[in-house]
C-alpha positions in Angstrom: -12.7 11.9 109.5 -9.3 13.7 109.1 -8.6 16.6 107.1 -6.4 13.9 104.8 -9.5 11.8 104.3 -11.4 15.2 103.0 -8.3 16.0 100.9 -8.4 12.4 99.5 -11.9 12.5 98.6 -11.9 15.8 97.0 -9.0 14.7 95.2 -10.8 11.3 93.9 -13.8 13.5 92.8 -11.4 16.0 91.0 -9.8 13.0 89.1 -13.2 11.8 88.2 -14.6 14.9 87.0 -11.6 16.6 85.4 -9.1 13.5 84.5 -7.9 12.1 81.4 -9.2 9.0 80.5 -7.0 6.4 78.4 -10.0 4.8 76.7 -8.6 5.7 73.0 -5.0 4.0 73.8 -4.1 0.5 73.6 -3.5 -0.7 77.3 -1.8 -3.8 78.5 -3.8 -4.5 82.0 -6.9 -6.5 81.1 -9.7 -7.7 83.4 -10.3 -11.3 84.0 -13.1 -11.3 81.1 -10.5 -10.2 79.0 -11.8 -6.6 78.3 -9.2 -3.9 78.6 -8.7 -2.1 82.1 -8.7 1.7 81.2 -7.8 4.3 83.6 -8.4 8.0 84.6 -5.5 10.1 85.8 -4.3 13.9 86.4 -0.9 14.8 87.0 0.7 17.1 89.2 -1.6 16.9 92.2 0.4 18.3 95.4 -1.2 18.1 98.7 0.4 20.3 101.6 -0.4 19.5 105.2 0.2 21.7 108.3 1.8 19.3 111.0 0.9 21.5 113.7 -2.7 21.2 113.0 -3.0 17.5 113.0 -0.8 14.4 111.8 -2.0 13.4 107.9 -3.2 9.9 108.3 -6.3 8.6 106.1 -8.9 6.8 108.4 -11.2 5.8 105.6 -9.0 3.3 104.0 -7.4 0.1 105.6 -3.7 0.2 105.6 -1.0 -2.2 106.8 0.8 -1.1 110.1 4.0 -2.0 108.4 3.5 0.2 105.4 2.4 3.1 107.4 5.8 2.8 109.4 7.8 2.1 106.2 6.2 5.3 104.9 6.8 7.5 108.1 10.6 6.3 108.2 10.9 7.2 104.7 9.7 10.7 105.0 
């Protein structure tokens, strides 16, 4: 597991524990059965990576190669 994976998992746990749920708000997305698709969010998360240590790539989620190339070229 890369350092980017560990940061991603820590961010997910932090969002679930300390994030803000929109359960009291009217939401547009709905599940197939018609129930509202509420979300949890946390704004202002910034990740910093030292490229001298390793390239920040996630290995725990699948990602299309073209999307990875587009992201690298954008940076």
